[in-house]
C-alpha positions as CSV (number, residue, x, y, z in Angstrom):
1,Q,-1.1,100.4,9.0
2,V,0.0,101.3,5.4
3,Q,0.7,104.8,4.2
4,L,0.4,105.4,0.4
5,V,1.4,108.6,-1.3
6,E,0.8,109.1,-5.0
7,S,2.7,111.5,-7.3
8,G,3.3,112.2,-11.0
9,G,-0.1,113.6,-11.9
10,G,-0.4,116.7,-14.0
11,L,-1.7,118.3,-17.2
12,V,-0.9,116.6,-20.5
13,Q,-2.2,116.9,-24.0
14,A,-4.2,114.1,-25.7
15,G,-1.8,111.5,-27.0
16,G,0.8,112.3,-24.3
17,S,2.1,110.1,-21.5
18,L,2.5,110.3,-17.7
19,R,3.9,108.0,-15.1
20,L,2.3,107.9,-11.7
21,S,4.1,106.6,-8.7
22,C,2.8,105.4,-5.3
23,A,5.2,105.2,-2.4
24,A,4.2,102.7,0.3
25,S,5.4,102.4,3.9
26,G,4.3,100.7,7.1
27,R,4.0,97.0,6.1
28,T,6.2,94.7,4.0
29,F,5.4,96.0,0.5
30,S,6.3,92.8,-1.2
31,R,3.7,90.8,0.6
32,Y,0.5,92.3,-0.8
33,A,-1.2,93.1,-4.1
34,M,-1.7,96.7,-5.2
35,G,-4.1,98.5,-7.5
36,W,-4.9,101.7,-9.2
37,F,-8.3,103.3,-9.3
38,R,-9.6,106.6,-10.7
39,Q,-12.6,108.9,-10.2
40,A,-13.7,111.4,-12.8
41,P,-15.8,114.4,-11.9
42,G,-19.4,113.3,-11.3
43,K,-18.7,109.7,-11.6
44,E,-18.0,106.8,-9.3
45,R,-14.5,105.5,-8.6
46,E,-13.5,102.8,-11.0
47,F,-10.9,100.1,-11.1
48,V,-7.9,100.7,-13.5
49,A,-5.3,98.1,-12.9
50,R,-4.0,95.5,-10.3
51,I,-0.8,93.8,-9.8
52,S,0.0,90.8,-7.7
53,W,2.4,90.9,-4.7
54,N,5.4,89.7,-6.8
55,G,4.4,91.4,-10.1
56,G,3.7,88.2,-11.8
57,N,0.1,88.9,-12.5
58,T,-1.5,92.0,-13.8
59,Y,-5.1,93.0,-14.7
60,Y,-6.5,96.0,-16.5
61,T,-9.9,97.5,-17.2
62,D,-10.7,97.2,-20.9
63,S,-10.5,100.9,-21.6
64,V,-6.8,101.1,-20.7
65,K,-5.5,97.8,-22.0
66,G,-2.6,98.4,-24.4
67,R,-2.2,102.0,-23.2
68,F,-1.5,101.7,-19.4
69,T,1.1,99.5,-17.7
70,I,1.1,98.7,-13.9
71,S,4.4,97.7,-12.4
72,R,6.1,97.6,-9.0
73,D,9.6,97.8,-7.5
74,N,9.5,95.9,-4.2
75,A,13.0,97.0,-3.4
76,K,11.8,100.6,-3.5
77,N,8.3,100.0,-2.0
78,T,6.9,101.7,-5.0
79,L,4.1,101.1,-7.4
80,Y,3.9,102.6,-10.9
81,L,1.3,103.3,-13.6
82,Q,2.7,104.1,-17.0
83,M,0.0,105.8,-19.0
84,N,0.5,106.3,-22.7
85,S,-1.8,107.6,-25.4
86,L,-3.8,109.5,-22.9
87,Q,-7.2,110.7,-23.9
88,P,-9.5,113.3,-22.4
89,E,-11.7,110.6,-20.9
90,D,-8.7,109.5,-18.8
91,T,-9.0,112.7,-16.8
92,A,-9.6,111.9,-13.2
93,V,-8.1,111.7,-9.8
94,Y,-6.0,108.5,-9.6
95,Y,-5.6,106.6,-6.4
96,C,-3.4,103.6,-5.4
97,A,-4.6,101.1,-3.0
98,A,-3.2,98.2,-1.0
99,D,-4.8,94.8,-0.8
100,L,-3.2,93.3,2.3
101,H,-4.9,90.0,2.1
102,N,-4.6,89.5,-1.6
103,N,-8.4,89.0,-1.9
104,H,-9.3,91.9,-4.2
105,A,-10.6,93.9,-1.2
106,Y,-8.5,97.0,-0.7
107,D,-7.6,98.0,2.8
108,Y,-5.7,101.3,2.4
109,W,-5.9,104.1,-0.1
110,G,-3.7,107.0,-1.0
111,Q,-4.9,110.6,-1.2
112,G,-4.9,110.7,-5.0
113,T,-3.2,112.6,-7.7
114,Q,-5.0,114.6,-10.4
115,V,-4.5,113.7,-14.0
116,T,-5.9,116.1,-16.7
117,V,-5.8,115.4,-20.3
118,S,-6.6,118.3,-22.7
119,S,-8.0,117.8,-26.2
């Protein structure tokens, strides 16, 4: 079992920044990949970013490249998403997820944190 708890969401003006955190517990954090997803109202959940178990590889959806940075601190069992130059279209509930088998299939999800970007 893996427990994931997101934090750091909130209301920000367009052009602003937020940093999301995801605290993990239950399994050895440094052994599995992690991802961030988001779901906007009325839309399906979409992939945002992914990071390998050791942080050596990262992947982003095109719409956030150059603005968002995914990182992890394995000593603190924590995943991060630094979001800069936020736009209203980034408004969504953001979820972190754990890929225990490193196969791009996510086994555990957090409860989500709301990010709202005002214009």
